[in-house]
C-alpha positions as CSV (number, residue, x, y, z in Angstrom):
1,M,123.1,109.2,-14.4
2,K,125.4,110.2,-17.2
3,H,125.0,113.8,-16.1
4,L,126.1,112.9,-12.5
5,L,129.1,111.0,-13.8
6,F,130.1,114.0,-15.9
7,I,129.9,116.3,-12.8
8,F,131.9,113.7,-10.7
9,S,134.6,113.5,-13.4
10,F,134.8,117.3,-13.6
11,L,135.2,117.6,-9.9
12,I,138.1,115.1,-10.0
13,I,139.8,117.0,-12.8
14,S,139.3,120.3,-11.0
15,S,140.7,118.9,-7.8
16,L,143.8,117.5,-9.7
17,T,144.4,120.9,-11.4
18,Y,144.1,122.7,-8.0
19,S,146.6,120.3,-6.5
20,Q,149.2,120.9,-9.3
21,A,148.8,124.6,-9.0
22,D,149.2,124.3,-5.2
23,V,152.4,122.2,-5.7
24,K,153.8,124.8,-8.1
25,S,153.2,127.5,-5.6
26,L,154.9,125.5,-2.8
27,V,158.0,125.0,-5.0
28,K,158.1,128.7,-5.8
29,M,158.0,129.4,-2.0
30,G,160.8,126.9,-1.5
31,N,163.0,128.6,-4.1
32,D,162.2,132.0,-2.6
33,L,163.2,130.8,0.8
34,I,166.5,129.5,-0.6
35,T,167.4,133.0,-1.8
36,L,166.8,134.2,1.8
37,N,169.1,131.4,3.1
38,N,166.2,129.9,5.0
39,Y,167.0,126.3,4.2
40,E,164.9,124.5,6.8
41,E,161.7,126.2,5.8
42,A,162.5,125.7,2.2
43,L,163.0,122.0,2.8
44,E,159.5,121.9,4.5
45,K,157.9,123.5,1.4
46,F,159.6,121.0,-1.0
47,N,158.6,118.1,1.2
48,E,155.0,119.4,1.3
49,A,155.0,119.7,-2.4
50,L,156.2,116.1,-2.8
51,D,153.5,114.9,-0.4
52,Y,151.0,116.2,-2.9
53,L,152.8,114.9,-6.1
54,P,155.7,112.6,-5.3
55,S,157.0,112.6,-8.9
56,Y,156.7,116.4,-9.6
57,A,160.0,117.1,-11.3
58,P,160.6,120.8,-10.2
59,A,160.0,119.8,-6.6
60,L,162.4,116.9,-6.8
61,D,165.0,119.0,-8.5
62,G,164.5,121.9,-6.1
63,K,164.9,119.7,-3.1
64,A,168.1,118.1,-4.5
65,N,169.6,121.5,-5.2
66,L,168.7,122.6,-1.6
67,L,170.5,119.5,-0.3
68,I,173.5,120.4,-2.3
69,L,173.5,123.9,-0.7
70,M,173.2,122.2,2.7
71,E,176.2,120.0,1.7
72,E,174.2,116.9,2.0
73,Y,175.7,115.4,-1.1
74,K,174.9,111.8,-0.4
75,D,171.2,112.5,0.1
76,A,171.1,114.9,-2.9
77,G,172.7,112.2,-5.1
78,K,170.3,109.5,-4.0
79,L,167.3,111.8,-4.6
80,I,168.4,112.8,-8.1
81,E,169.3,109.2,-9.1
82,D,165.7,108.1,-8.1
83,A,164.3,111.2,-10.0
84,I,166.2,110.2,-13.2
85,K,164.8,106.7,-13.0
86,K,161.3,108.2,-12.9
87,N,161.9,110.8,-15.6
88,S,165.0,110.3,-17.7
89,D,164.2,113.2,-20.1
90,Y,164.1,116.1,-17.7
91,P,167.3,118.1,-18.4
92,Q,167.5,119.8,-15.0
93,F,168.1,116.5,-13.3
94,Y,171.3,116.0,-15.3
95,L,172.5,119.5,-14.4
96,T,171.8,118.7,-10.7
97,R,173.5,115.3,-10.8
98,G,176.5,116.9,-12.6
99,I,176.8,119.4,-9.8
100,V,176.6,116.6,-7.2
101,R,179.4,114.7,-9.1
102,I,181.6,117.9,-9.2
103,R,181.2,118.2,-5.4
104,K,182.2,114.6,-5.1
105,G,185.3,115.0,-7.4
106,K,183.8,112.9,-10.2
107,Y,184.6,115.4,-12.9
108,K,184.5,113.1,-16.0
109,D,181.1,111.7,-14.9
110,A,179.9,115.2,-14.3
111,I,180.8,116.2,-17.8
112,E,178.8,113.3,-19.2
113,D,175.8,114.5,-17.2
114,L,176.2,118.1,-18.3
115,N,176.5,117.0,-22.0
116,R,173.3,115.1,-21.6
117,A,171.6,118.2,-20.1
118,I,172.8,120.2,-23.1
119,D,171.3,117.6,-25.5
120,L,168.0,117.5,-23.7
121,A,167.8,121.3,-23.4
122,Q,167.7,121.7,-27.2
123,G,164.7,124.0,-28.0
124,I,164.4,125.2,-24.4
125,T,164.7,129.0,-24.4
126,D,166.0,129.4,-20.8
127,K,169.3,131.1,-21.1
128,K,169.9,131.1,-17.3
129,F,169.5,127.3,-17.3
130,E,171.9,126.9,-20.2
131,N,174.3,129.3,-18.5
132,K,174.4,127.1,-15.4
133,I,175.2,124.1,-17.5
134,Y,178.2,125.7,-19.2
135,V,179.5,127.3,-15.9
136,N,179.5,123.9,-14.2
137,R,180.9,122.0,-17.2
138,G,183.6,124.7,-17.4
139,A,184.3,124.1,-13.7
140,A,184.7,120.3,-14.3
141,Y,187.1,120.9,-17.2
142,Q,189.0,123.3,-15.0
143,K,189.4,120.7,-12.3
144,L,190.7,118.3,-14.9
145,M,193.2,121.1,-16.0
146,S,191.6,121.2,-19.5
147,Y,191.9,125.0,-19.5
148,D,191.0,125.7,-23.1
149,A,187.8,123.7,-22.8
150,A,187.0,125.4,-19.5
151,L,187.6,128.9,-21.0
152,N,185.4,128.0,-24.0
153,D,182.5,127.0,-21.7
154,Y,182.9,130.1,-19.6
155,S,182.7,132.3,-22.7
156,K,179.5,130.5,-23.8
157,A,178.0,131.0,-20.4
158,I,178.7,134.7,-20.4
159,Q,177.2,135.1,-23.9
160,L,174.0,133.4,-22.5
161,D,173.8,135.4,-19.2
162,D,176.4,137.9,-18.1
163,S,174.5,138.6,-14.8
164,N,175.8,135.4,-13.2
165,P,178.8,136.3,-11.0
166,N,179.9,132.7,-10.6
167,V,181.1,132.4,-14.2
168,F,183.4,135.4,-13.7
169,V,184.7,133.9,-10.4
170,Y,185.6,130.7,-12.1
171,R,187.1,132.3,-15.2
172,G,189.0,134.8,-13.0
173,Y,190.5,131.9,-11.0
174,L,191.4,130.1,-14.3
175,Y,193.2,133.2,-15.4
176,Y,194.9,133.4,-12.1
177,Q,196.0,129.7,-12.4
178,T,197.5,130.4,-15.9
179,E,199.1,133.7,-14.7
180,E,197.0,135.9,-16.8
181,Y,196.7,138.4,-14.0
182,E,195.3,141.4,-15.9
183,N,192.4,139.3,-17.2
184,A,191.9,137.9,-13.8
185,L,191.6,141.4,-12.3
186,T,189.0,142.3,-14.9
187,D,186.9,139.3,-14.1
188,F,187.0,139.7,-10.3
189,N,186.2,143.4,-10.6
190,T,183.2,142.4,-12.8
191,V,182.1,140.1,-10.0
192,I,182.1,143.0,-7.6
193,E,180.1,145.1,-10.0
194,I,177.4,142.4,-10.1
195,D,177.7,141.4,-6.4
196,P,179.5,144.2,-4.4
197,E,179.7,142.1,-1.2
198,N,181.2,138.9,-2.8
199,P,183.9,137.8,-0.4
200,F,185.6,135.4,-2.8
201,A,186.2,138.2,-5.4
202,Y,187.9,140.4,-2.8
203,Y,190.1,137.6,-1.5
204,N,191.2,136.6,-5.1
205,L,191.8,140.3,-6.0
206,G,194.1,140.4,-2.9
207,M,196.0,137.3,-4.1
208,I,196.4,138.7,-7.6
209,Y,197.8,142.0,-6.3
210,L,200.3,140.1,-4.2
211,K,201.5,138.5,-7.4
212,L,201.8,141.9,-8.9
213,N,203.8,143.1,-5.8
214,N,201.1,145.7,-4.9
215,E,200.9,145.1,-1.1
216,D,198.6,148.1,-0.4
217,K,195.9,147.0,-2.9
218,A,196.3,143.4,-1.8
219,C,195.7,144.2,1.9
220,D,192.8,146.6,1.1
221,N,191.0,143.7,-0.7
222,F,191.9,141.2,2.1
223,H,190.3,143.5,4.6
224,K,187.1,143.8,2.5
225,G,187.0,140.0,1.9
226,C,187.4,139.4,5.6
227,E,184.7,142.0,6.4
228,F,182.3,140.0,4.1
229,G,183.1,136.7,5.7
230,N,186.0,135.0,3.8
231,T,188.1,133.2,6.3
232,N,191.1,133.0,4.0
233,A,191.0,136.7,3.6
234,C,191.0,137.1,7.4
235,K,194.0,134.8,7.7
236,M,195.9,137.0,5.2
237,V,194.9,140.1,7.2
238,V,196.3,138.6,10.4
239,S,199.5,137.2,8.7
240,R,200.6,140.3,6.7
241,C,198.1,143.2,6.7
242,L,197.6,144.3,10.3
243,D,199.6,147.5,9.6
244,Y,197.4,148.5,6.6
């Protein structure tokens, strides 16, 4: 009888382990689909994972981030609030809620969340995760016009991971705001080195060259930005660059 109970217990444990592995695989597929901009199928994978394990933190966080990309900020916020109630020590949840709050214009609340994410991330050796925290906290500081604090966070983010083009986009725009145009040019050109089809970089390069009274280079970049889908760049092409 004891032998049978041992076998039954082993089968339960094996089944649970298989389910967790299966959920992890589903979350990975969901994240891969996001990189392909296939949001609907990604959502299906996250929902399937959560049907297996409703409290599985990576699945909850993955789904919340997907909802942010889909601009479903209310649903993303509700999901991540519930997730934090279930697991208040998972640092990724605070990064995600910080991003939601930035999207909603709640910059001071976002900074509190990102500070909490930094505290909880102590000892975690995931530089890309830390990079995202500092990029987003820098963006929140920038919105509050705390430019020195923003610049400090962007510099920390670059030290952690200089392959993330977003930090150079944000810092480049900060330099543009503070009229440090040469630094801004350097950052937006770095974005293009990392991501050659980044439409925001070309648009912002065009705006900087306008400030530097270089109409030819401005229009060249507006044309490229428009080609890659930036509507503001297209408006600039129509308004002042049709002859270039």
